[in-house]
N, C-alpha and C positions, 0 to 999 in steps of 0.2 A: 164620431169614429176615428175622423182628426187626431183628436185629442190621446184615442185609447194606441191607437199607431205611437205618437209622439209618446206616450209616458213608456208603452215596451222599447220603442228604441235608448229611451235612455237607462232603460231597466239593463238593457246588452253592453250600452259604451260601460254604467256603474262597476257591473260583475266581472269585465274585461281590464278594467282601469287596475280595480282591487288586484284579480287573478295576476298581472303585471306586477304591482307591488311587491305579491307575494314572493311571485319567483324572484325578483331581483334581491329580496330579501334573503331568501334561500343561496342564492347566487352569493351574496356576499357573506355568508358564514363560514369565517376560515378557521379550517383545524387544522391549531398548530402544536405540531407537539414539542413541547420544549422541556429541558430538563431542568429538576426540580434545585438542583445548585445554582443554574444561569437563570432562575427565571424576572421577568424585567416589569415596573409598571406598562404594559400599555393600555391609552386612551387613544377611542379607537370609537365615541358615538355612535356612528353611525353603524357599525358593525358590531353583530355576534359574534363572538370568540366562544371556540370550545377549548380547554386546556384538558392533556392529557396530558400527566407528569410521566415520564421516565423511568422507570423504576434504575435508581443504583444500581451499576456492576456489583455484584459483594464480591470486592476479592479474596475474602477470607475465605472465600469455598476452595477448597484444598482440590487440587486435579489427582485423578489418579497415579499411585505408587508400585503397586507393585506388580503392572506391566514390564516386559523388558525394559532396559534403558539405553537410550542410542543418546548420547547428551554434547555438546559443546560447549566451548570455556567461551567468557566473552569479557571482554576488559573495560571496565569504565569507561576509557576514552572512546570504545569503540562504539560504545551503547551513544553514545554525544555526536557522531557523524549520521551524512544520509546514507554511509552504508548499512546502516545495524538494519534495518526493515527490509533490507536488498537479502543481506546474511540470512534474517529470517526464514525470509520466501522461500530462499534457496532451501536453505534444513530442512524446512518443513516438506517441499519435495524428494526429497531423501529419507524422508521419516525418522527423522529428528526429532524426539518428544520431550528435550531434558533442555534448558537453555541455564547454565555456569555464570552468574553476571556478578563480577566484583565490588566488594562495599568497604571493603579496608587491606589493602594490599601490603607489599615486604617493605613499602617505604616507609608505612604508619599513616597513609596518607586515609580519613574517612568520605568515605565519598554519597555520606545523606546530612540531611542539617538534626544537630542535634545538642542537645546541651553540656558543655563542658563538664566532663565530671574526670575527678581520677585526675589521673595521671595526663590527660587533654588538653590542651594550648589549642587558641585559632589556628595556629600550624599544621597540626593534625588533622583539622575538619575540611573539608575541599567539599562540599554540595551540590556535585554537578548533574548526580543519576536521584531522577525523581520514582524511586518504587516503585509506588500507584501505576505509573504508568507503563510499567517493567514487564511487571504480573497483566494487569491489564493485553499490550501488547502478544505475551510470549502464551495467556489463556486462549487469546483468540486460536492463534494457531495449535487450539491442543497441546503445549506443551509447558513444563511442572518450571516454576521460577524459583532457581535458587540462589541464596546468597551467599556467596562464598567469602571467605572474614579470614584474613591471617589470623593469628595470635600472637606466638612472643617472636617472630621476628620483626620489629619495628625500626627501623635505621633511624627515624626522626627521634623516635623517644628519646633510644638508647644512645644517644650524639648528645640528646640535650640533659638528659637526668642522669647520670654517671650511678646515683643513690640505686637505681631499679635494677641495674645490672647486678652477676655475681661479682664478686671477692676474690682478691689472688690469694693463694695461700699466702702471700709478703704481706698482706694486708691492702695491697692499693688493690687498683680496679683491676678485672678483668676484661679482657676480652679477645673477639678470634685472633686479630692478627696485627702486630705491630706496626706492616705495609699498611692497612686499611682500616678504615675507619668502622667502630662500634656498629653492630645491627642486630645485637641480641639482647634480650629484654630477660630477669629471673626468672623460670619457667616455675618458680614454686615462694614468688615475692606476693604476697598477699593484695598488694596494692594493684599491683597487673591484675592479677587474678578478676580483682573486682571492678574494676573499670572494664578489663572484657569482658565479664559477663552484666555489664550494664548494658554496653553495647550487644550484643546479642539479644537482652532484652528489647529491647530499641529497634532490633530488628524489626523479629518476630513479631510486631504490633501493627507490620506495616503489608502483613498477608501473603509474607511469601511462601512459598511449600514447604520449605526448605532451608535450612541452615549444612553449608557444608565447611568446618573446620577447617583452615592448612595451617603447616607450624605448628601444631599443638606436642610439640614434642620441647628435648632439649637441645642444645647446639652440641653440634659434633665435630666440628672443626674448631682450628687451634690446638695451643696445649692442656685441652677439656683437666686431666692431673693437677694442671694447678689452681684450675676452678672451683670456687666454695662457694656454693648457694646456700639462698636462706636458711632452708630446712633440713643441713645439713649443721648448721648453726645453730638451730633451734634443737636436736635430737643431743648434739651433745652436750649442750646445755641441761636437758634434762637426764636425760646418762651419768650428769654427773652426781644428783639426788636419787640416782633410782636406780641400782645395778642392774633390773630384771627389764628395764627399759629394751623396746626390741628396733634399731634401728630403722627407720624409713627408706623406702627404695625412692629412685625417680618415676619408677612407673606404679607406684602407690600416687605419688603425687598427678600425676598424668590421670589414673584415673578417677582420682578426686575431683580433678576439676572437671573432666568431663560428665561426671554423675550429676553435677552442680547444674551442668553448661544446661544435660537434658533436663531434670526439674522443668526450670524456666519454661524450654521449649515445648516441652508436654503440657503446659499453661496454657499454651497457645495454640496449640495443635500444630504444631509446627515439626517437620522433621527433620532429626540431627542425624548428619553423619561427618564423617573425617577421613583426612588423607592421610595413609602410610607410609614413611619412607620407605623406599623403594624396598631396598636388603630390609628393610623388618618383616617381611613377608616370611623370610623363613626362619625368624623368630630363634637366630644366635646367639648367646648369651650376652658376648660380647654389644652386639645391637641394642638388643634389649637394654643392655646396662646404659651404657649411653645415653639412648632418646627416651628413654621410659617410655617407648611404645610396645608393651607387652597386648598381644593381641588379643589373648585370652581374658584378660580384664578390661581394658580400653572397650567388646563389641558389647560385656554385659548391659550400656549405657548409651548403646547408638546403632539405631534405626541401618546405617551401612558403615560400610569403608572400602575407601579408594587408591587399594594398593596403585602408586605410582612408577607403573613398571617399563620404564623403558628400556630397549636396549642400547640406545648409545651411554648410561647412566654408569656401564659394568663394565668391567673390565676384560678385558678383549680375551680370554680365554677364561673369564669365571663358569665353570660347571663342565669345564676340560670341554669348552665347545672351538673348534679354528676359526669361527667368525661369528665372532656371535650377534655384533651387534647388527648384520646381515643377517640375522634364523628371527626373525620378532616372534615367529610360534612359538619356537622352544621357550621362552622367556617369561612370554604371559601366559605360558599353557600353568605355565609352573609356581611363576608368584602366584596364580589364581589359583590353584590346587593349594597350597600352601596356606595361604590365607585362610583358604575356605575349612583349613582341618584344622586351623587353633579358631577361628573363630564360632563366639557362638551362635545356638542355631537357628536363633533368632534376627542376628546379622545380616544384611544382605550381602553381597561382594560383587563387585561395580568398579571391574578399573581405568584406572584411566589409562588410554595408548597412545602411541607417539603418532603426532598427525604431521612432521615438518621432517625436513632432510639432514637435520645436526647429525652428522656421526653416521648416515644411511644410507644407501642405496634408496630413495622411498620413491616407492612407485601405487602402481595397482596390486600386484605380488605381496608387498610389504604391507599394505593394509588389508588386504585380504587376508592373511596371514595369523595378525594379530585377530581381526573379529573370529576364524572359523577358532584361532586358541581360544578365546572366551564363550563360545559356542560350548566346544568338546567340554570343556572345564568348567562348564553345568554352571558359571559364572551369571550374573543377575543382568548381564548388560557392558558397556563400554561407554569413555566420554574418552571424545577427543581432544587435546590439547594441542596447540599453535598459540605460543604465543602472541605474535603478531596476529594474528586473527584469521591466517586467510586457508578458509577450507574450500573454497568454489571447486575445484580440480579432487579433494577428498570425498567432498559430495557426489561427485559424476561416478566414480568408479564404486560409492558405499550402493549406488543404485543401482549398478553392472553386478556387482559382488548379489546385491538380492534378487536381481533378476535371474541372478546364473543357479542359486537356493533355493 
């Protein structure tokens, strides 16, 4: 009998110890979520490890484009400061849904890592922007990520290589001003164009939703009548051997360049847009002839244009207005309606609007007037421009405007 009790108690002890061991094993199972691209070898023989690979975010997934655009512009330098995330959070709270950020600026700096190609040297390349990270942070806030890329205005290259600039009619090299350093490249020079298209293709592969071309035009300052561009020299040579040859216009050069950029962007499912010089919205012959920005021609190859219609950039008596600088509704409405009139029906109109106090009485009424003009002109949105990236007060005014409307 005693033996029976002893065997019974021994069995109970064995079962209890077994259950305890199983519980210890179960408790030692670590559920680790480890990113696939940072997975390290883990040596823990006593523990069972379940590894769940977190799928990489597909940054190539494009954000919705057809909704009303509310955008802000940020420099590459702002993106590299702690306030970048604060700005994005404040922008999101104000309903901003589009982030435009510099990847090539007017100075000729390129803010991404890429191989030197064409006219690029190490002087141009300043890789301070992590494009994939910018796209990720924008998408996390339901914002489209738009890369702003300056085209033919390039101070570094223009000053380094005079062969890429227009010629003067006297055979010397042309520049905009005798007092200032050169800033413009020859917009029709094929080496210039091909290098810029290479940059566009590199960026298009990085997962951005859109590439926005700025300064996609010819220079307008200085003695333009004395500038001779590459395409004009080529046309003159062809006309000597062909009396029927039709000379090209600057607008033909810009249209062709834009169409080549569009083919690249289409290959990577990237939207292509372009900024338009303010006065060009009126499409006067003299302005088209000077800039090469013929809206009808350009917009056949663009998803949107961004007329840069700031009241501060017009002459005070433009449009027979007494105080044009402080009548933002008039200039934004007029410029937007005219842009829409001349643009291809498939091309959206999303003007840049002034978000700073330069030459104007900037306040709630000023920003509200511009936004109301965008709405009344049936445009597709707006982008705030502040070169210093100071938007906090503007965000508050936008929220007030939206609450009242």
